[in-house]
VOMIMAR-831348 format. One record per residue: residue number from 1; residue in three letters; x, y, z of N, C-alpha, C, CB in turn. Coordinates in Angstrom, 3 decimals, decimal comma. Glycine has a CB too. Layout:
 vovo firo   n.east  n.north     n.up  ca.east ca.north    ca.up   c.east  c.north     c.up  cb.east cb.north    cb.up
  NUM  ALA        X        Y        Z        X        Y        Z        X        Y        Z        X        Y        Z
...
END
This chain:
 vovo firo   n.east  n.north     n.up  ca.east ca.north    ca.up   c.east  c.north     c.up  cb.east cb.north    cb.up
    1  MET   17,441   44,373   11,665   16,473   44,383   10,476   15,340   44,914   10,710   16,166   43,185    9,967
    2  THR   15,112   45,782   10,028   14,104   46,732    9,480   12,533   45,702    9,310   14,803   47,425    7,786
    3  ASP   11,675   46,766    9,131   10,096   45,829    8,710   10,249   46,107    6,846    8,030   46,901    9,650
    4  ARG   11,587   47,338    6,718   10,933   47,297    4,726   12,251   46,257    4,754   11,056   49,355    3,152
    5  GLU   12,892   45,806    5,656   13,977   44,582    4,617   13,571   43,075    4,519   15,655   44,394    5,323
    6  LYS   13,562   43,069    3,037   12,853   41,813    3,004   14,350   40,592    3,026   11,682   41,779    1,374
    7  VAL   13,817   39,251    3,757   14,862   38,317    3,737   14,134   37,351    2,850   15,378   37,761    5,189
    8  PRO   14,988   36,412    2,286   14,825   35,004    1,729   13,942   34,290    2,528   16,098   34,226    1,637
    9  VAL   13,020   33,470    1,941   12,621   32,305    2,282   13,192   30,978    2,282   11,822   32,247    1,781
   10  ILE   13,246   30,130    3,317   13,929   28,633    2,622   12,565   28,177    2,335   14,989   27,364    3,754
   11  ARG   12,787   27,853    1,227   11,618   26,882    0,175   11,519   25,456    0,497   12,064   26,821   -1,512
   12  GLN   12,897   24,760    0,190   13,261   23,848    0,123   14,309   23,026    0,412   13,087   23,876   -0,453
   13  VAL   14,587   21,769    1,122   16,143   21,328    1,658   15,804   20,331    0,308   16,551   20,498    3,684
   14  VAL   17,387   20,349   -0,452   17,399   19,134   -1,391   18,667   18,082   -0,725   17,767   19,711   -3,176
   15  LEU   18,314   17,113   -0,992   19,134   15,763   -0,286   19,602   15,497   -1,852   18,004   14,199    0,719
   16  ASP   20,909   15,103   -1,903   21,924   14,461   -3,365   21,180   12,594   -3,158   24,570   14,594   -2,925
   17  GLY   21,043   11,963   -4,258   21,458   10,828   -4,161   21,149    9,972   -5,095   21,195   10,437   -3,190
   18  THR   21,666    8,685   -5,099   22,258    7,808   -6,317   20,864    7,203   -6,498   23,685    6,584   -5,989
   19  ASP   19,816    7,085   -5,760   18,798    6,700   -6,414   17,411    7,186   -5,640   18,957    5,231   -6,605
   20  ILE   17,615    8,990   -5,956   16,143    9,501   -5,619   15,182    8,954   -5,516   15,688   10,187   -6,239
   21  ARG   14,536    8,026   -6,335   13,166    7,732   -6,487   13,153    6,653   -4,727   12,792    6,742   -8,384
   22  THR   14,004    5,946   -4,630   14,063    5,437   -3,094   14,532    6,686   -2,091   15,258    4,086   -2,945
   23  LEU   15,201    7,509   -2,086   15,355    8,518   -1,350   14,015    8,867   -0,608   15,879    9,543   -2,153
   24  ALA   13,114    9,530   -1,749   12,046   10,228   -1,819   11,303    9,511   -1,429   11,712   10,740   -2,818
   25  GLU   10,911    8,092   -1,572   10,035    6,878   -0,901   10,005    6,783    0,663   10,623    5,453   -1,393
   26  PHE   11,329    6,680    0,752   11,903    6,687    2,287   11,241    7,745    2,835   13,531    6,895    2,506
   27  TYR   11,328    9,103    2,623   10,796   10,818    3,037    9,370   10,753    2,799   11,486   12,246    1,955
   28  ARG    8,523   10,203    2,054    7,449   10,400    1,593    6,505    9,251    2,554    7,548   10,278   -0,016
   29  ARG    7,464    8,540    3,138    6,581    7,360    4,030    6,665    7,492    5,286    6,967    5,929    3,868
   30  LEU    8,092    8,125    5,922    8,302    8,206    7,039    7,695    9,609    7,372    9,646    7,930    7,293
   31  LEU    7,467   10,861    6,593    6,878   12,142    6,784    5,602   12,255    6,599    7,383   13,014    6,078
   32  GLY    5,438   11,406    5,734    3,572   11,706    5,199    3,401   12,239    3,958    2,657   12,885    6,117
   33  LEU    4,371   12,876    3,158    4,316   13,690    2,792    3,587   13,427    0,874    5,645   14,202    3,268
   34  ALA    3,472   14,550    0,320    3,268   13,800   -1,237    4,211   14,760   -2,190    1,355   13,825   -1,905
   35  TYR    3,980   13,468   -3,631    4,665   14,034   -4,072    3,943   15,361   -4,863    5,364   13,136   -4,663
   36  ARG    5,061   16,346   -5,445    4,511   17,627   -6,695    4,241   16,358   -7,784    6,081   19,193   -7,424
   37  PRO    2,477   17,076   -7,956    2,257   16,936   -9,080    2,713   16,729  -10,751    1,886   17,482   -8,880
   38  GLY    3,282   15,547  -11,458    4,152   14,926  -12,021    5,218   13,877  -11,508    4,600   15,750  -12,472
   39  ASP    5,510   14,307  -10,338    6,685   13,481   -9,929    6,456   12,209   -9,266    7,491   14,208   -9,074
   40  GLU    5,225   11,742   -9,057    5,052   10,903   -8,780    5,219    9,198   -9,049    4,456   11,348   -8,730
   41  ASP    5,594    9,134  -10,519    6,091    8,277  -11,098    7,051    8,515  -12,366    5,141    7,618  -11,290
   42  GLY    8,109    7,340  -12,623    8,827    7,399  -13,514   10,369    8,126  -13,032    8,006    8,043  -14,532
   43  ASP   11,093    7,828  -14,011   12,445    8,323  -13,725   12,565    9,811  -13,861   13,436    7,673  -14,628
   44  ALA   13,102   10,426  -12,915   13,408   11,646  -13,341   14,902   11,917  -12,229   11,917   12,761  -13,171
   45  ASP   15,603   13,324  -13,006   16,784   13,517  -12,063   16,483   14,683  -10,779   18,114   14,044  -13,059
   46  TRP   15,367   15,211  -10,677   14,873   15,965   -9,843   13,395   15,731   -9,064   14,934   17,014  -10,507
   47  LEU   13,298   15,150   -7,636   12,010   15,069   -7,323   11,515   15,956   -6,452   11,748   13,980   -6,929
   48  VAL   10,407   16,091   -5,511   10,353   17,133   -5,022    8,526   16,548   -4,002   10,525   18,532   -6,423
   49  LEU    8,768   16,607   -2,612    7,495   16,424   -1,930    7,800   17,784   -1,206    7,225   14,925   -0,957
   50  ARG    6,073   17,479   -1,370    5,444   18,819   -0,725    5,375   18,829    0,832    3,911   19,031   -1,250
   51  ASN    5,124   19,942    1,740    5,186   19,910    2,571    4,141   21,278    3,118    6,460   19,678    2,717
   52  PRO    2,848   21,142    2,769    1,734   22,063    3,003    2,227   23,407    4,475    0,227   20,838    3,477
   53  GLY    2,776   24,433    4,106    3,217   25,518    5,430    3,802   25,160    5,815    2,632   25,975    6,437
   54  GLY    4,850   24,166    5,437    6,574   23,860    5,959    7,616   24,049    4,545    6,795   21,846    6,644
   55  VAL    8,763   23,733    5,228    9,810   23,538    3,988    9,625   21,891    3,055   11,588   23,615    4,814
   56  GLN    9,589   21,950    1,910    9,662   21,138    1,103   10,934   20,003    1,421    9,701   21,902   -0,081
   57  LEU   10,743   19,244    0,532   12,143   18,242    0,244   12,297   18,028   -1,003   12,164   16,796    0,840
   58  ALA   13,314   18,298   -1,373   13,805   17,676   -2,566   14,751   17,000   -3,075   13,859   18,201   -3,118
   59  PHE   14,819   15,897   -4,026   15,792   15,148   -4,161   16,549   15,557   -5,619   15,267   13,735   -4,012
   60  GLN   17,889   15,522   -5,659   18,612   15,821   -6,986   19,380   14,541   -7,360   19,663   17,120   -6,865
   61  GLN   19,448   14,336   -8,420   20,131   12,547   -8,944   21,620   13,141   -8,766   19,718   11,735  -11,127
   62  VAL   22,477   12,493   -8,768   24,043   12,543   -8,561   24,183   10,680   -9,033   24,646   13,130   -6,485
   63  ASP   25,632   11,087   -9,563   26,392    9,804   -9,717   26,812    8,687   -8,514   27,596   10,250  -10,274
   64  VAL   27,870    9,971   -7,830   28,125    9,342   -6,510   28,209    9,933   -5,803   28,938    8,705   -6,262
   65  LEU   27,732    9,633   -4,589   27,851    9,848   -3,195   28,053    9,507   -2,030   27,386   10,072   -2,984
   66  PRO   29,332    9,872   -1,522   29,861    9,329   -0,336   29,215    9,387    0,833   30,921    9,796   -0,107
   67  SER   28,895    8,252    1,929   27,817    8,378    2,720   28,736    8,735    3,734   26,799    7,196    2,912
   68  ALA   27,945   10,194    4,506   28,449   10,439    5,502   29,008    9,461    7,000   27,652   11,221    5,625
   69  SER   30,025    9,879    7,267   30,551    9,139    8,343   30,263    9,391    9,782   31,783    9,205    8,223
   70  TRP   29,798   10,162    9,959   29,371   10,812   11,313   28,150    9,555   11,833   28,598   12,696   11,025
   71  PRO   28,283    9,479   12,821   28,775   10,157   14,131   30,481   10,153   14,601   27,943    9,376   15,296
   72  ASP   31,126    8,903   13,596   32,392    8,306   14,110   33,337    9,933   13,713   32,949    6,513   13,089
   73  ASN   34,577    9,769   14,149   35,248   10,956   13,398   35,976   10,484   11,985   36,421   11,651   14,424
   74  SER   35,258   10,215   11,232   35,639    9,606   10,063   36,105   10,933    8,932   34,296    8,609    9,551
   75  PRO   36,652   10,216    7,477   36,839   11,714    6,657   35,464   11,760    6,338   37,945   11,848    5,158
   76  VAL   34,308   11,419    6,368   33,323   11,757    5,341   32,380   13,016    6,988   32,195    9,758    4,403
   77  PRO   32,434   13,735    6,658   31,776   14,466    8,037   30,058   14,812    7,859   32,684   16,143    8,319
   78  GLN   29,036   14,482    7,957   27,758   15,234    7,893   27,219   15,931    7,356   27,533   15,665    8,430
   79  GLN   27,700   17,028    7,658   27,392   18,401    6,494   26,499   19,039    6,382   27,357   18,250    5,292
   80  PHE   25,505   18,381    7,057   24,110   18,589    6,954   23,334   17,664    7,156   23,767   18,997    5,941
   81  HIS   22,160   17,928    8,264   21,101   16,588    8,418   20,098   17,268    8,756   21,367   15,341    9,526
   82  LEU   19,057   16,291    9,014   17,621   16,814    9,211   17,112   16,190   10,711   16,552   16,252    7,833
   83  ASP   16,397   17,366   11,640   15,971   17,190   12,790   14,722   16,877   12,743   16,189   18,109   13,520
   84  MET   14,509   15,615   13,473   12,711   15,550   13,747   12,553   15,462   14,820   11,803   14,461   13,236
   85  THR   11,160   15,876   15,605   11,012   15,531   16,983    9,643   14,665   17,025   10,982   16,898   17,944
   86  VAL    9,887   14,104   18,277    8,546   12,981   18,567    8,380   13,505   19,933    8,857   11,021   18,510
   87  GLU    7,309   13,552   20,790    6,741   13,944   21,931    7,219   13,228   23,199    5,393   13,817   21,766
   88  THR    7,507   12,079   23,051    6,964   11,175   24,412    8,242   10,328   23,742    4,939   10,318   24,605
   89  VAL    9,012    9,424   24,447   10,016    8,174   24,483    9,510    7,066   23,883   10,398    7,721   25,844
   90  ALA    8,293    7,283   24,511    7,368    5,883   23,219    7,642    6,332   22,157    5,489    5,624   23,078
   91  ASP    6,878    7,327   21,630    6,772    8,097   20,024    8,359    8,208   19,481    5,993    9,993   20,125
   92  LEU    9,284    8,018   20,226   10,500    7,690   19,699   10,749    6,333   19,678   11,468    8,298   20,325
   93  ASP   10,090    5,409   20,139   10,402    4,211   20,558    9,771    3,191   18,713    9,384    3,900   22,420
   94  ASP    8,682    3,898   18,826    7,558    3,728   17,865    8,207    4,221   16,165    6,125    4,842   18,496
   95  GLN    8,825    5,133   16,261    9,640    5,828   15,315   10,575    5,133   14,969   10,119    6,950   15,673
   96  HIS   11,132    4,388   15,488   12,602    3,761   15,451   12,040    2,566   14,895   13,563    3,564   16,959
   97  SER   10,915    1,907   14,883   10,361    0,529   14,423   10,549    1,108   12,723    8,425    0,033   15,118
   98  ARG    9,505    2,096   12,733    8,867    2,661   11,511   10,028    2,720   10,698    8,103    4,079   11,661
   99  VAL   11,435    3,616   11,209   12,544    4,202   10,436   13,238    2,692   10,053   13,609    5,417   11,418
  100  LEU   13,486    1,702   10,547   14,219    0,595   10,242   13,503   -0,243    9,532   14,713   -0,010   11,273
  101  ARG   12,322   -0,571    9,488   11,448   -0,780    8,133   11,020    0,132    7,076   10,333   -1,192    8,452
  102  LEU   11,253    1,164    7,180   11,594    2,003    5,614   12,674    1,797    5,106   11,640    3,475    5,567
  103  GLY   13,867    1,172    5,705   15,296    1,103    5,400   16,376    2,197    5,550   15,335    0,790    4,191
  104  GLY   15,985    2,789    6,818   16,857    3,400    7,567   17,689    2,690    8,210   16,364    4,094    8,302
  105  HIS   18,894    3,169    8,688   19,641    2,338    9,454   20,029    3,364   10,866   20,995    1,752    8,492
  106  LEU   20,216    2,317   12,130   20,574    3,360   12,942   21,974    3,278   13,393   19,708    3,428   14,029
  107  LEU   22,383    4,610   13,581   23,825    5,161   13,621   24,517    5,588   15,381   23,716    6,706   12,554
  108  LEU   23,153    5,908   15,668   23,794    6,343   17,320   22,339    5,759   18,409   24,107    8,712   17,519
  109  ASP   22,294    5,503   19,314   21,253    5,524   20,401   21,437    6,225   21,868   20,988    4,151   20,651
  110  ARG   20,738    7,373   21,563   21,002    7,714   23,136   19,164    7,770   23,249   22,174    9,579   23,594
  111  SER   18,262    7,088   23,428   17,350    6,906   23,856   17,098    6,740   25,540   17,106    6,060   23,128
  112  GLU   18,192    6,865   25,884   18,657    6,519   27,516   18,194    8,252   28,064   20,932    5,976   27,771
  113  ASP   18,797    8,864   27,521   19,676    9,870   27,950   18,377   10,859   28,307   20,917   10,415   26,732
  114  PRO   18,355   10,790   29,762   17,200   11,184   30,417   17,205   13,432   29,899   17,518   10,539   32,583
  115  GLU   18,081   14,080   29,800   18,321   15,086   29,070   17,428   15,193   27,625   19,740   15,019   28,898
  116  GLU   17,739   14,544   26,918   17,172   14,362   25,691   17,402   13,104   24,902   17,542   15,364   24,980
  117  PRO   16,612   12,341   25,054   16,472   11,046   24,351   16,574   11,405   23,050   15,207   10,263   24,607
  118  LEU   17,042   10,855   22,476   17,473   10,789   21,003   18,009    9,568   20,145   18,442   11,656   20,915
  119  ARG   17,855    9,534   19,055   18,565    8,599   17,993   18,682    9,024   16,647   17,909    7,354   17,878
  120  VAL   19,764    8,463   16,199   20,673    9,008   15,266   20,829    8,095   14,012   22,000    9,231   15,947
  121  TYR   19,970    8,236   12,662   19,844    7,575   11,488   20,747    7,930   10,202   18,544    7,720   11,194
  122  ALA   20,694    6,750    9,602   21,365    7,144    8,110   19,909    6,744    7,062   23,121    5,908    7,652
  123  ASP   19,421    7,608    6,324   18,592    7,156    5,342   19,134    6,197    4,422   18,135    8,171    4,676
  124  PRO   18,254    5,914    3,507   19,090    4,982    2,487   20,230    5,315    1,809   18,383    4,622    1,492
  125  ALA   20,066    6,703    1,250   21,620    7,125    0,654   22,339    7,698    1,702   21,658    8,254   -0,592
  126  GLY   22,353    7,312    2,742   23,429    7,113    3,807   23,313    8,773    4,364   25,198    6,523    3,084
  127  HIS   22,530    9,539    4,253   22,135   11,322    4,974   21,960   10,835    6,507   20,207   12,318    4,259
  128  PRO   22,445   11,292    7,203   21,743   11,545    8,480   21,071   12,069    9,006   22,021   11,690    9,037
  129  PHE   20,225   11,535    9,848   19,171   12,642   10,372   18,744   11,976   11,862   17,639   12,848    9,180
  130  CYS   18,212   12,980   12,660   18,267   12,734   14,075   16,690   12,476   14,216   18,959   14,039   15,036
  131  VAL   16,038   12,176   15,198   14,734   12,089   15,906   15,054   11,948   17,323   13,835   10,907   15,418
  132  PHE   14,438   13,043   17,797   14,666   13,198   19,224   13,340   13,745   19,948   15,901   14,189   19,451
  133  VAL   13,163   13,987   21,190   11,909   14,199   21,920   12,235   15,409   22,872   11,418   12,832   22,744
  134  THR   10,887   16,233   22,275   10,890   17,474   22,692    9,353   17,588   23,192   11,388   18,492   21,548
  135  PRO    9,238   17,271   24,102    7,441   17,245   24,739    6,903   18,826   24,303    7,292   17,034   27,001
  136  ALA    5,268   18,113   24,092    5,066   19,577   23,715    4,822   20,347   24,988    3,829   19,790   22,697
  137  VAL    4,508   21,629   24,299    4,167   22,455   25,338    3,175   23,088   25,890    4,627   23,073   25,279
END
């Protein structure tokens, strides 16, 4: 690639959901994000959470959404997931409590893994996501 070539920039990641207000609220509270002006209240088919300096999260209303069955080898693969990091195993444990309190469900626990402690969860719509330890550099 040369300096003159332009490439697209990822603006947002879009998650489908059958109840996008609940889904957006889960991620708003988990990640400390804020709604795009006008998206704070009411029913909508599309909601956006702003992430200053980063990729936004958007939510699109759908009628039906089969939950991913990953990490099991079942018929509905994960297709896509979000990775989130914390600095220590203690932070991982703190986030575990928060995720469960906010409505997430534990799918896989590798928090004892000495190489890469992590936990895999499903959000309220069934989308898998990971929280793992990456020490600060």
